[in-house]
C-alpha positions as CSV (number, residue, x, y, z in Angstrom):
1,M,-61.3,-19.2,16.0
2,K,-63.6,-22.1,15.3
3,S,-67.3,-21.9,15.9
4,I,-69.4,-24.3,17.9
5,A,-73.0,-25.3,18.4
6,T,-74.4,-27.2,21.3
7,L,-77.3,-29.6,21.6
8,T,-79.3,-29.9,24.7
9,M,-82.0,-32.5,24.5
10,N,-83.2,-32.1,28.2
11,P,-82.8,-28.4,29.1
12,T,-83.9,-26.9,32.3
13,I,-84.7,-23.7,34.0
14,D,-82.4,-23.6,36.9
15,V,-83.7,-22.0,40.0
16,S,-81.5,-21.4,43.0
17,Y,-82.4,-20.3,46.5
18,D,-80.8,-19.8,49.9
19,V,-82.7,-20.9,53.0
20,G,-81.8,-20.8,56.7
21,K,-82.6,-24.4,57.5
22,V,-84.3,-27.1,55.5
23,R,-87.2,-28.5,57.4
24,H,-90.0,-30.9,56.3
25,T,-93.6,-29.8,56.3
26,H,-92.9,-26.2,57.3
27,K,-93.0,-23.3,54.8
28,M,-89.4,-22.2,54.3
29,R,-88.7,-18.6,53.3
30,T,-85.9,-18.2,50.8
31,D,-83.8,-15.4,49.6
32,N,-81.1,-14.9,46.9
33,E,-83.5,-16.1,44.3
34,H,-82.0,-16.7,40.8
35,Y,-83.1,-18.1,37.5
36,A,-80.9,-19.3,34.7
37,P,-81.3,-21.4,31.4
38,G,-79.6,-24.7,32.0
39,G,-78.9,-28.2,30.7
40,G,-75.5,-29.4,29.6
41,G,-75.2,-27.7,26.1
42,I,-76.8,-24.5,27.1
43,N,-74.3,-24.2,30.1
44,V,-71.5,-25.0,27.7
45,A,-72.6,-22.2,25.4
46,R,-72.9,-19.7,28.2
47,V,-69.2,-20.2,29.3
48,F,-67.9,-20.6,25.8
49,V,-69.4,-17.1,24.8
50,R,-68.2,-15.5,28.0
51,L,-64.7,-16.6,26.9
52,G,-65.1,-14.8,23.6
53,G,-66.3,-17.5,21.3
54,N,-69.4,-17.9,19.0
55,A,-71.9,-20.6,19.8
56,R,-75.4,-21.5,18.7
57,C,-77.7,-23.4,21.1
58,Y,-80.0,-26.1,19.7
59,Y,-82.4,-27.3,22.3
60,L,-85.9,-28.8,22.8
61,S,-88.5,-26.6,24.4
62,G,-92.2,-27.0,25.2
63,G,-95.3,-26.5,27.3
64,A,-96.0,-23.4,29.2
65,I,-92.5,-23.2,30.5
66,G,-90.9,-23.3,27.2
67,P,-91.2,-19.6,26.4
68,A,-89.7,-18.8,29.8
69,L,-86.6,-20.7,28.9
70,D,-86.4,-18.9,25.5
71,G,-86.4,-15.6,27.4
72,L,-83.8,-16.6,29.8
73,I,-81.5,-17.8,26.9
74,D,-82.1,-14.4,25.2
75,L,-81.1,-12.6,28.4
76,H,-77.7,-14.4,28.1
77,Q,-77.5,-13.1,24.4
78,L,-77.0,-16.6,23.1
79,V,-77.8,-17.5,19.4
80,R,-80.5,-20.1,19.6
81,T,-82.5,-22.6,17.7
82,R,-85.5,-23.8,19.6
83,I,-87.0,-27.2,18.5
84,E,-90.5,-27.3,19.8
85,I,-92.0,-30.2,21.6
86,K,-95.3,-30.7,23.3
87,G,-94.1,-31.7,26.8
88,P,-93.2,-29.0,29.4
89,T,-89.6,-28.0,29.8
90,R,-88.3,-29.2,33.3
91,I,-87.4,-26.9,36.2
92,A,-84.5,-27.9,38.5
93,A,-83.9,-26.4,42.0
94,D,-80.6,-25.8,43.8
95,I,-81.0,-25.0,47.5
96,L,-78.3,-23.7,49.7
97,E,-78.9,-24.3,53.4
98,H,-77.1,-21.7,55.4
99,E,-77.1,-23.5,58.8
100,T,-74.9,-26.4,57.4
101,N,-73.7,-24.7,54.2
102,K,-74.9,-27.9,52.3
103,E,-76.3,-27.8,48.9
104,Y,-79.6,-29.7,47.9
105,R,-80.3,-30.4,44.3
106,F,-83.6,-31.5,42.7
107,T,-83.6,-32.5,39.0
108,P,-86.8,-33.9,37.2
109,A,-86.4,-36.5,34.5
110,G,-87.8,-34.2,31.8
111,P,-90.8,-34.4,29.4
112,H,-91.5,-37.4,27.2
113,V,-90.3,-36.7,23.7
114,S,-92.2,-38.5,20.9
115,E,-90.6,-40.2,17.9
116,A,-92.0,-37.5,15.5
117,E,-90.3,-34.8,17.8
118,W,-86.9,-36.4,18.1
119,T,-86.8,-37.2,14.3
120,H,-87.6,-33.6,13.6
121,C,-84.6,-32.6,15.8
122,L,-82.4,-34.8,13.5
123,D,-83.8,-33.0,10.6
124,V,-83.0,-29.6,12.1
125,L,-79.5,-30.6,13.0
126,A,-78.9,-31.9,9.5
127,E,-78.8,-28.2,8.4
128,T,-76.4,-26.9,11.0
129,D,-73.2,-25.1,10.0
130,C,-70.4,-25.2,12.6
131,D,-66.9,-26.5,13.2
132,V,-67.7,-28.3,16.5
133,M,-70.9,-29.7,17.8
134,V,-71.1,-30.3,21.6
135,L,-73.6,-33.0,22.6
136,S,-74.1,-32.5,26.3
137,G,-76.5,-33.7,29.0
138,S,-79.1,-36.4,29.6
139,L,-81.7,-37.7,27.1
140,P,-85.3,-37.1,28.1
141,P,-87.8,-40.0,28.2
142,G,-88.8,-41.4,24.8
143,V,-85.5,-40.4,23.0
144,P,-83.6,-43.7,22.0
145,T,-80.2,-44.2,23.8
146,D,-78.2,-44.0,20.6
147,F,-79.5,-40.6,19.7
148,Y,-76.1,-38.9,20.1
149,A,-74.6,-41.7,18.1
150,R,-77.1,-41.0,15.3
151,V,-76.2,-37.3,15.5
152,T,-72.5,-38.1,15.1
153,R,-73.4,-40.2,12.0
154,L,-75.4,-37.3,10.6
155,L,-72.6,-34.6,11.1
156,R,-69.3,-36.3,10.8
157,P,-69.5,-36.6,7.0
158,K,-70.0,-32.8,6.9
159,G,-66.6,-32.4,8.7
160,I,-68.1,-31.3,11.9
161,E,-66.1,-32.6,15.0
162,I,-68.1,-34.0,17.9
163,V,-67.7,-33.5,21.6
164,L,-69.7,-35.8,23.9
165,D,-70.6,-35.3,27.5
166,T,-73.4,-37.6,28.8
167,S,-73.9,-40.7,30.9
168,G,-75.2,-44.2,30.9
169,A,-76.4,-46.0,27.7
170,A,-76.2,-42.7,25.8
171,L,-72.5,-42.4,26.6
172,A,-71.8,-46.0,25.7
173,A,-73.5,-45.8,22.4
174,G,-71.8,-42.5,21.6
175,I,-68.3,-43.9,22.3
176,E,-69.1,-47.1,20.4
177,Q,-70.1,-44.9,17.4
178,G,-66.6,-43.3,17.5
179,E,-65.2,-40.5,15.5
180,L,-65.2,-38.2,18.5
181,L,-63.0,-35.2,19.1
182,L,-63.5,-35.3,22.9
183,V,-65.5,-37.3,25.4
184,K,-65.7,-36.2,29.0
185,P,-67.0,-38.8,31.4
186,S,-66.8,-38.5,35.2
187,Q,-64.9,-41.3,37.0
188,G,-68.2,-43.0,37.8
189,E,-69.5,-42.7,34.3
190,L,-66.4,-44.2,32.8
191,A,-66.5,-47.1,35.3
192,E,-70.2,-47.8,34.3
193,Y,-69.1,-47.7,30.6
194,C,-66.2,-50.1,31.3
195,G,-68.4,-52.5,33.5
196,H,-66.0,-52.6,36.5
197,A,-64.6,-50.3,39.2
198,L,-61.8,-47.8,38.5
199,D,-60.2,-47.3,41.9
200,S,-56.9,-45.7,41.0
201,I,-55.6,-43.0,38.8
202,E,-53.7,-45.7,36.8
203,A,-56.9,-47.7,36.3
204,I,-58.7,-44.6,35.1
205,G,-55.9,-43.7,32.7
206,K,-55.7,-47.1,31.3
207,A,-59.5,-47.3,30.6
208,A,-59.5,-43.8,29.1
209,M,-56.4,-44.8,26.9
210,E,-58.2,-47.8,25.6
211,I,-60.8,-45.5,24.2
212,V,-58.2,-43.4,22.4
213,D,-56.2,-46.4,21.1
214,A,-59.4,-47.9,19.7
215,G,-59.8,-44.7,17.6
216,K,-63.1,-43.9,19.3
217,S,-62.1,-40.5,20.5
218,R,-59.0,-38.4,20.0
219,L,-59.2,-37.1,23.5
220,V,-60.7,-38.5,26.8
221,A,-60.9,-36.2,29.8
222,V,-62.2,-37.8,32.9
223,T,-63.2,-35.6,35.8
224,L,-62.6,-36.8,39.3
225,G,-64.3,-34.2,41.4
226,H,-62.2,-33.0,44.2
227,E,-59.4,-35.3,43.1
228,G,-58.7,-33.6,39.8
229,A,-58.8,-35.0,36.3
230,V,-57.1,-37.4,33.8
231,L,-56.5,-36.8,30.2
232,A,-55.8,-39.6,27.6
233,H,-54.5,-38.5,24.2
234,V,-52.1,-39.8,21.5
235,G,-49.2,-39.0,23.8
236,G,-50.4,-41.1,26.6
237,T,-52.2,-40.2,29.9
238,V,-51.7,-37.1,32.2
239,Y,-53.1,-36.5,35.7
240,L,-53.8,-33.1,37.2
241,P,-54.6,-32.8,40.8
242,A,-57.6,-30.7,41.9
243,L,-57.0,-27.1,43.1
244,K,-57.3,-26.4,46.8
245,I,-60.3,-24.2,46.9
246,A,-63.5,-23.9,49.1
247,A,-66.2,-25.4,46.9
248,A,-69.6,-23.5,47.4
249,S,-71.5,-25.5,44.7
250,A,-71.2,-28.5,42.4
251,V,-73.5,-27.0,39.6
252,G,-72.0,-26.7,36.2
253,A,-68.4,-27.7,37.0
254,G,-68.3,-30.3,34.2
255,D,-70.1,-28.1,31.7
256,S,-67.6,-25.3,32.5
257,F,-64.6,-27.7,32.0
258,V,-66.0,-28.8,28.7
259,A,-66.6,-25.2,27.5
260,A,-63.2,-24.0,28.5
261,M,-61.3,-27.1,27.0
262,V,-63.2,-26.9,23.7
263,H,-62.7,-23.1,23.5
264,A,-58.9,-23.6,23.9
265,L,-58.9,-26.3,21.3
266,C,-61.0,-24.0,18.9
267,R,-58.4,-21.2,19.3
268,G,-55.5,-23.6,18.3
269,E,-54.2,-24.6,21.7
270,D,-52.5,-28.0,22.2
271,D,-54.2,-30.8,24.1
272,L,-52.4,-30.4,27.4
273,S,-52.9,-26.6,27.5
274,A,-56.6,-27.1,26.7
275,F,-56.8,-29.6,29.5
276,R,-55.3,-27.3,32.0
277,Y,-57.7,-24.5,30.9
278,G,-60.7,-26.9,31.4
279,L,-59.5,-27.9,34.9
280,A,-59.2,-24.2,35.8
281,A,-62.7,-23.5,34.5
282,G,-64.2,-26.5,36.3
283,S,-62.7,-25.2,39.5
284,A,-63.9,-21.7,38.9
285,A,-67.4,-23.0,38.5
286,V,-67.7,-24.1,42.1
287,L,-66.4,-21.0,43.8
288,R,-69.9,-19.5,44.1
289,A,-73.2,-21.2,45.2
290,G,-76.0,-21.4,42.6
291,T,-75.9,-21.7,38.9
292,D,-73.7,-18.9,37.7
293,L,-71.1,-21.2,36.2
294,A,-67.4,-20.2,35.5
295,R,-66.3,-16.6,35.1
296,P,-63.3,-15.7,32.8
297,A,-61.6,-13.7,35.6
298,D,-61.7,-16.6,37.9
299,I,-60.6,-19.0,35.3
300,A,-57.5,-16.8,34.5
301,R,-56.7,-16.4,38.2
302,L,-56.9,-20.2,38.8
303,L,-55.1,-21.2,35.6
304,D,-51.9,-19.9,37.2
305,K,-52.4,-22.3,40.1
306,V,-53.0,-25.3,37.8
307,Q,-49.9,-27.7,37.8
308,P,-47.8,-27.1,34.6
309,L,-47.5,-30.0,32.2
């Protein structure tokens, strides 16, 4: 079983609450309060370890909130390397309104990271020892948009495979750098990268396959929300429809998808089996409101319902 490391440049403390009704001005009493360490790479590591794998979290952490994030990561028994910054770690909120059963999500941009801080991050990563590095989540203010591409250039000569899950200019720079094992954009993120709308499964598959054919990534998995997902690989493209489940939350579905797909690849599963496992995990993540992410028992149960390939 291969080991992974994850990098989270813009982590969060994810707090979730339930409230009867959201009203402006009024003080709203909440219940079901829950705190969790969050951000793309940390979420991936949480699910990967639940599935029985080994993962180390690299993440930026700072300000008065930083130690609280460290403590939450320790509660999840994750191996961690904190890269200290001056700015305060962000806190994101997820609010479930009982009256409408709608979810409200509030996510700050994150702290400003200085050049000295992000270059120090590269120095720390240069010493990493793992089989696969998962680069996941947004870049905070101050970090150059080609940062993930720089990490790829740093680690690929060491034989470390790279998984990329981000958006916007950071995604574009990472794909253009190439030499990726897996890139996982959403439909909207892939459309932004391509510069035009992708309004059909065929168009999505074609755009994803162009990345594979250009040698930029061995696998491209495009998540389509309630419509399923598309995989592009050397054998062509495959579409899996979404499972018919009642979604209680949208938090962590993409991260759970990545964690499960990478876990399957690390234990030697073929591309299509790993893709099915990822879809089951993404579906499992939305079964419950809040920030709990996918659970192994739910993944196993839903995997039987995923269309065979």
